[in-house]
Each structure stands twice: as structure tokens, then as C-alpha cells.
Backbone as JSON, one array per atom type, in Angstrom:
{
  "sequence": "SLPGLGGSTDDEVYITGVQLEAGTASDFEFLPFDVNLERCKRYYQLFDDGAATSAITLGTSYNTTTVYTVVPLHPEMRTQPSIDQVTGTNYYDYLSNGSSHNFDSFGGSTGNSTNKFMRLNTSPDISTTAGYSGWIKSLSSSAYLAFDAEL",
  "N": [[12.6, -165.25, -5.55], [12.29, -162.1, -3.99], [10.06, -160.9, -1.51], [8.13, -158.09, -2.33], [10.12, -156.96, -3.85], [10.71, -155.14, -6.68], [8.09, -154.6, -6.99], [7.36, -152.01, -6.7], [8.32, -148.61, -7.47], [9.79, -147.46, -5.47], [11.08, -149.4, -3.99], [13.73, -150.75, -2.01], [16.91, -152.3, -1.84], [19.35, -153.65, 0.2], [22.69, -154.55, 0.24], [25.37, -156.2, 1.72], [28.77, -157.14, 2.52], [29.79, -158.26, 0.15], [31.91, -159.57, -2.3], [33.4, -159.02, -5.3], [34.98, -160.63, -7.96], [37.11, -161.09, -10.77], [37.51, -164.01, -12.69], [38.77, -166.82, -10.89], [37.27, -167.26, -7.78], [38.29, -166.11, -4.54], [38.78, -166.73, -0.99], [36.66, -164.82, 1.16], [37.78, -161.8, 2.56], [37.9, -160.69, 5.76], [38.66, -157.89, 7.58], [39.91, -156.61, 10.65], [38.69, -153.55, 12.11], [40.71, -151.7, 12.98], [42.99, -152.52, 11.54], [42.16, -152.15, 8.9], [41.74, -149.37, 8.95], [44.37, -148.41, 9.33], [45.46, -149.19, 6.91], [44.02, -147.55, 5.18], [44.99, -145.05, 5.95], [47.41, -144.92, 4.68], [46.87, -143.71, 2.33], [45.43, -141.38, 2.81], [45.44, -138.82, 5.2], [43.9, -137.13, 7.73], [44.62, -134.17, 9.32], [43.93, -131.78, 10.63], [40.72, -130.99, 11.47], [39.26, -128.64, 11.31], [38.33, -127.77, 13.74], [38.01, -124.99, 15.46], [40.66, -123.24, 16.97], [42.14, -125.5, 17.51], [45.08, -127.33, 18.34], [47.68, -127.8, 16.05], [50.43, -128.38, 15.35], [53.92, -128.1, 16.34], [56.12, -125.37, 15.62], [58.98, -123.63, 14.19], [60.57, -120.49, 14.03], [62.25, -119.82, 11.27], [63.43, -117.63, 10.05], [62.83, -114.09, 9.96], [60.45, -114.07, 8.61], [59.41, -116.57, 7.97], [58.02, -119.59, 9.11], [58.77, -122.88, 9.92], [57.7, -126.28, 10.01], [57.73, -129.75, 10.83], [55.83, -132.47, 10.03], [55.15, -135.58, 11.2], [54.19, -138.59, 9.52], [52.0, -141.09, 10.2], [50.53, -144.1, 9.67], [53.42, -144.67, 7.56], [53.02, -143.13, 4.41], [51.69, -144.11, 1.17], [53.05, -142.89, -0.96], [54.94, -139.84, -1.45], [52.93, -137.38, -0.11], [50.46, -134.94, -1.19], [49.37, -131.65, -0.18], [46.23, -131.19, 1.24], [44.01, -128.75, 1.75], [41.93, -126.25, 3.3], [41.82, -122.86, 2.86], [42.1, -119.45, 3.96], [41.71, -115.96, 4.83], [43.57, -115.33, 7.64], [43.21, -117.94, 8.74], [44.8, -119.58, 10.26], [47.14, -119.71, 13.05], [50.2, -118.75, 14.52], [51.72, -119.09, 17.5], [54.11, -117.54, 19.34], [56.87, -116.52, 21.31], [55.37, -114.86, 22.99], [53.59, -113.65, 21.26], [51.0, -113.43, 18.74], [50.68, -114.65, 15.49], [49.05, -114.44, 12.68], [48.15, -116.38, 9.78], [47.42, -117.47, 6.39], [47.53, -119.97, 5.05], [49.15, -123.18, 4.46], [52.31, -123.86, 3.06], [54.12, -126.24, 1.17], [57.12, -128.13, 1.09], [58.27, -129.94, -1.32], [60.74, -130.99, -1.97], [61.88, -131.43, 0.44], [60.34, -133.23, 1.78], [58.86, -136.45, 2.45], [57.39, -139.75, 2.08], [57.18, -140.3, 4.73], [57.2, -138.02, 6.3], [56.06, -134.58, 6.32], [57.26, -131.44, 5.41], [56.28, -128.32, 6.3], [55.46, -124.86, 5.71], [54.61, -121.54, 6.82], [52.26, -119.5, 5.06], [50.91, -116.62, 3.55], [54.16, -114.97, 3.92], [55.0, -114.17, 7.32], [55.39, -111.83, 10.04], [57.82, -112.32, 12.3], [59.98, -113.36, 15.03], [63.2, -114.49, 14.5], [64.47, -117.76, 15.3], [62.86, -118.53, 17.43], [60.48, -120.81, 18.88], [57.17, -122.16, 18.62], [53.63, -122.83, 18.85], [51.35, -124.05, 16.41], [48.11, -123.38, 15.39], [44.65, -123.81, 14.41], [42.41, -121.19, 13.48], [39.93, -120.86, 12.45], [36.74, -122.35, 12.04], [36.35, -123.32, 9.58], [38.79, -124.08, 8.64], [41.03, -126.58, 7.41], [43.14, -129.33, 7.2], [44.94, -131.77, 5.54], [46.62, -134.72, 4.3], [47.33, -136.15, 1.19], [47.73, -139.06, -0.62], [46.62, -140.41, -2.75], [45.88, -142.78, -5.36]],
  "CA": [[12.11, -163.88, -5.63], [12.13, -161.48, -2.69], [8.77, -160.24, -1.4], [8.15, -156.64, -2.45], [11.17, -156.5, -4.74], [10.24, -154.87, -8.02], [6.66, -154.31, -7.0], [7.15, -150.56, -6.61], [9.51, -147.85, -7.88], [10.54, -147.02, -4.3], [11.67, -150.54, -3.28], [15.16, -150.64, -1.76], [17.6, -153.54, -1.49], [20.65, -153.38, 0.8], [23.57, -155.71, 0.16], [26.67, -155.98, 2.37], [29.63, -158.31, 2.58], [29.92, -158.86, -1.17], [33.24, -159.43, -2.9], [33.34, -159.38, -6.7], [36.31, -160.89, -8.51], [37.18, -161.69, -12.1], [38.23, -165.28, -12.66], [38.52, -167.73, -9.78], [36.97, -166.57, -6.52], [39.1, -166.45, -3.37], [38.05, -166.59, 0.27], [36.32, -163.43, 1.53], [38.72, -161.31, 3.56], [37.36, -159.79, 6.77], [39.75, -157.25, 8.32], [39.5, -155.83, 11.82], [38.58, -152.12, 11.83], [41.99, -151.0, 13.16], [43.88, -152.89, 10.44], [41.64, -151.48, 7.72], [41.99, -147.94, 9.12], [45.79, -148.17, 9.08], [45.65, -149.31, 5.46], [43.45, -146.34, 4.57], [45.86, -143.91, 6.26], [48.52, -144.89, 3.72], [46.4, -142.93, 1.19], [44.87, -140.08, 3.21], [45.5, -138.57, 6.64], [43.33, -135.87, 8.19], [45.46, -133.66, 10.4], [43.13, -130.8, 11.38], [39.38, -131.05, 10.89], [38.57, -127.37, 11.36], [37.89, -127.39, 15.08], [38.68, -123.73, 15.71], [41.64, -123.18, 18.07], [42.8, -126.78, 17.79], [46.53, -127.35, 18.15], [48.04, -128.6, 14.89], [51.79, -128.88, 15.48], [54.9, -127.12, 16.77], [56.89, -124.8, 14.52], [60.14, -122.81, 14.55], [60.82, -119.34, 13.15], [63.51, -119.99, 10.57], [63.93, -116.26, 9.91], [61.82, -113.13, 10.43], [59.24, -114.13, 7.79], [58.97, -117.94, 7.67], [57.97, -120.6, 10.16], [58.78, -124.24, 9.39], [57.32, -127.37, 10.89], [57.79, -131.08, 10.23], [54.71, -133.27, 10.5], [55.35, -137.01, 10.95], [53.04, -139.29, 8.95], [51.88, -142.44, 10.76], [51.69, -144.85, 9.19], [54.08, -144.17, 6.35], [52.05, -143.07, 3.32], [52.01, -144.87, -0.03], [54.03, -142.09, -1.68], [54.97, -138.49, -0.88], [51.59, -136.83, -0.29], [50.24, -133.51, -1.45], [48.61, -131.0, 0.89], [44.81, -130.94, 1.0], [43.7, -127.77, 2.78], [41.02, -125.13, 3.07], [42.55, -121.68, 3.28], [41.37, -118.18, 3.98], [42.37, -114.91, 5.59], [43.76, -115.59, 9.08], [42.66, -119.23, 9.13], [45.73, -120.26, 11.15], [47.86, -118.83, 13.96], [51.47, -119.22, 15.08], [51.91, -118.44, 18.79], [55.52, -117.64, 19.66], [57.51, -115.37, 21.97], [54.34, -114.0, 23.55], [52.84, -112.96, 20.21], [50.17, -114.19, 17.83], [51.01, -114.34, 14.1], [48.05, -115.09, 11.84], [48.49, -116.62, 8.38], [46.28, -117.95, 5.61], [47.62, -121.34, 4.54], [50.44, -123.86, 4.57], [53.03, -124.23, 1.86], [54.87, -127.47, 1.39], [58.4, -128.24, 0.41], [58.32, -131.31, -1.8], [62.11, -131.45, -1.97], [62.26, -131.76, 1.82], [59.29, -134.07, 2.35], [58.86, -137.82, 1.96], [56.17, -140.43, 2.48], [57.23, -140.47, 6.19], [56.97, -136.73, 6.95], [55.85, -133.41, 5.47], [57.77, -130.18, 5.93], [55.36, -127.25, 5.94], [55.81, -123.5, 6.1], [53.51, -120.59, 6.84], [52.1, -118.77, 3.81], [52.1, -115.92, 3.07], [55.14, -114.64, 4.95], [54.52, -113.48, 8.51], [56.44, -111.08, 10.73], [58.11, -113.02, 13.55], [61.37, -113.26, 15.48], [63.95, -115.69, 14.13], [65.05, -118.58, 16.35], [61.89, -118.92, 18.45], [59.54, -121.86, 18.55], [55.82, -121.91, 19.1], [52.69, -123.82, 18.36], [50.5, -123.64, 15.31], [46.74, -123.82, 15.61], [43.66, -123.26, 13.49], [41.59, -120.12, 14.05], [38.62, -120.87, 11.81], [36.09, -123.66, 11.97], [36.41, -123.74, 8.18], [40.15, -124.54, 8.34], [41.08, -128.02, 7.17], [44.46, -129.71, 6.73], [45.09, -133.21, 5.39], [47.65, -135.14, 3.36], [46.7, -137.01, 0.21], [48.61, -139.87, -1.47], [45.74, -141.27, -3.52], [46.42, -143.35, -6.6]],
  "C": [[11.91, -163.36, -4.21], [10.79, -160.77, -2.63], [8.94, -158.72, -1.5], [9.19, -156.12, -3.42], [10.63, -156.35, -6.15], [8.77, -154.57, -8.1], [6.35, -152.82, -6.98], [8.43, -149.86, -7.02], [10.32, -147.37, -6.69], [11.06, -148.18, -3.45], [13.17, -150.33, -3.11], [15.71, -152.0, -1.36], [18.96, -153.15, -0.96], [21.48, -154.65, 0.77], [24.89, -155.35, 0.84], [27.47, -157.27, 2.32], [29.77, -159.02, 1.26], [31.31, -158.58, -1.71], [33.14, -159.92, -4.34], [34.76, -159.55, -7.24], [36.16, -161.45, -9.91], [37.96, -162.99, -12.0], [37.81, -166.14, -11.49], [38.33, -166.95, -8.49], [37.9, -167.04, -5.41], [38.24, -166.32, -2.12], [37.81, -165.12, 0.56], [37.22, -162.99, 2.68], [38.03, -160.32, 4.49], [38.52, -159.23, 7.57], [39.2, -156.55, 9.55], [39.53, -154.33, 11.48], [39.93, -151.41, 11.92], [42.97, -151.31, 12.03], [43.45, -152.17, 9.17], [41.89, -149.97, 7.78], [43.46, -147.6, 8.83], [46.11, -148.27, 7.59], [45.14, -148.07, 4.75], [44.35, -145.13, 4.8], [47.09, -143.86, 5.37], [48.17, -143.99, 2.53], [45.91, -141.54, 1.59], [44.94, -139.95, 4.73], [44.95, -137.18, 6.93], [44.13, -135.39, 9.39], [44.74, -132.64, 11.26], [41.77, -130.71, 10.71], [38.59, -129.75, 11.0], [37.99, -127.02, 12.71], [38.67, -126.14, 15.47], [39.5, -123.81, 16.99], [42.27, -124.53, 18.4], [44.29, -126.67, 17.51], [46.84, -128.27, 16.97], [49.41, -129.22, 15.08], [52.68, -127.78, 16.06], [55.67, -126.63, 15.55], [58.04, -123.97, 15.05], [60.31, -121.7, 13.53], [62.2, -119.49, 12.54], [64.21, -118.64, 10.39], [62.82, -115.32, 10.35], [60.52, -113.19, 9.63], [58.68, -115.54, 7.6], [59.06, -118.84, 8.89], [57.92, -121.97, 9.49], [58.32, -125.21, 10.47], [57.46, -128.68, 10.12], [56.68, -131.91, 10.87], [54.98, -134.74, 10.18], [54.06, -137.66, 10.43], [53.04, -140.73, 9.47], [50.54, -143.02, 10.38], [52.31, -144.14, 7.99], [53.08, -144.22, 5.19], [52.57, -143.81, 2.09], [53.1, -144.2, -0.85], [54.06, -140.71, -1.03], [53.62, -137.82, -1.15], [51.6, -135.37, -0.74], [49.41, -132.96, -0.29], [47.18, -130.79, 0.42], [44.38, -129.99, 2.11], [42.62, -126.81, 2.32], [41.72, -123.92, 3.65], [41.66, -120.45, 3.26], [42.12, -117.19, 4.84], [42.37, -115.24, 7.07], [43.1, -116.9, 9.55], [43.53, -119.95, 10.16], [46.51, -119.24, 11.97], [49.14, -119.53, 14.44], [51.71, -118.42, 16.35], [53.34, -118.66, 19.24], [56.0, -116.37, 20.32], [56.48, -114.36, 22.48], [53.5, -113.27, 22.52], [52.06, -113.96, 19.36], [50.47, -113.72, 16.4], [50.04, -115.11, 13.2], [48.58, -115.29, 10.42], [47.35, -117.38, 7.72], [46.32, -119.43, 5.24], [48.99, -121.92, 4.84], [51.01, -124.07, 3.18], [53.8, -125.49, 2.17], [56.15, -127.46, 0.58], [58.58, -129.67, -0.05], [59.74, -131.85, -1.81], [62.59, -131.87, -0.59], [61.19, -132.58, 2.53], [59.4, -135.46, 1.74], [57.51, -138.44, 2.28], [56.12, -140.69, 3.98], [56.99, -139.17, 6.95], [56.75, -135.65, 5.9], [56.48, -132.2, 6.16], [56.87, -129.08, 5.39], [55.94, -125.91, 6.34], [54.56, -122.63, 6.08], [53.46, -119.85, 5.51], [50.88, -117.87, 3.93], [53.06, -115.65, 4.23], [54.49, -113.91, 6.11], [55.69, -112.72, 9.11], [56.65, -111.72, 12.1], [59.57, -112.81, 13.92], [62.08, -114.57, 15.19], [64.45, -116.42, 15.37], [64.1, -118.99, 17.45], [61.03, -120.06, 17.95], [58.19, -121.51, 19.12], [54.89, -122.99, 18.59], [51.77, -123.2, 17.33], [49.11, -124.22, 15.56], [45.83, -123.24, 14.54], [42.86, -122.19, 14.23], [40.16, -120.16, 13.54], [38.04, -122.27, 11.82], [36.03, -124.18, 10.54], [37.78, -124.27, 7.79], [40.17, -126.06, 8.27], [42.46, -128.34, 6.62], [44.56, -131.24, 6.71], [46.2, -133.47, 4.38], [47.11, -136.26, 2.49], [47.74, -137.73, -0.65], [47.77, -140.88, -2.25], [46.43, -141.77, -4.78], [46.22, -142.38, -7.75]]
}
């Protein structure tokens, strides 16, 4: 019996390093932090955490209304991810050819994405000059962009 355990309704017990298994128990597996983090990134990758004005990626004006970008996923994700994002009016910006082009969210092209990269586009359409490249950044501290390949 542990002293104080069960003697009051506000007792607390903290347990760490426990591994529960059905059947025959195996040796406890301790993984270094970096190895465990890489394993976690196969399921979820945070790309922009809402730090206003942070650079997200480079993009290219495909035509006068759409900007495309390809975001590499490292490590390779478990399966083709979906986009996890917070959107809003003018949450993002595309800086190209000396101009700023605000947009609200990212669209994804599942037919042109894999578990190794995501192809994104600006949404809704913006007015830009075809053939130019620029960088995409967040404008709002509420902006958030991640990729999710959870089970």
C-alpha cells in the first residue's frame, strides 16, 4: 500500500514507463526522441503554426488566377495525407512580381499528390501574372497548415 493513496478524494498517482500487452509480454522498447518523432511525422506534419508573416513555401503562377506549390513531406507519410488548416479572409499571402496577393486557404489536388509530397493551390482564385514565382507566407497568427495521415 502506498502512503496517502486512497486516503483522500484529491490523491494523485503518476505512472510512467508502463507497457500493457495482451498475451506474452515482450521487452520494453525505449526509443530515442528523434526516432520517435520521425515515426510520428509519418502520421502528422505541422507545416505552419500560425506565426504571422512566416514563410511557408515557394509557389508559381500557373495562370492569371491560380498559384501552385509542391510541398515535400519528410519523412514519407503513411499514406497520402489530407490538409488540416485554419482558414479565414486574407490569412495567407503570395508575394510575386513586386505585388502582394492575399488569399484565404489552400486547396489540394489529391490526383497530383502522394505520401511523399502535396501539391497545393491558392483558394479562392487570386489575380496574378502567369509565369512568375514567389513565396507564400501566412498573414494571420490564427493561420495553421498541417498534413494528416492518421489511421
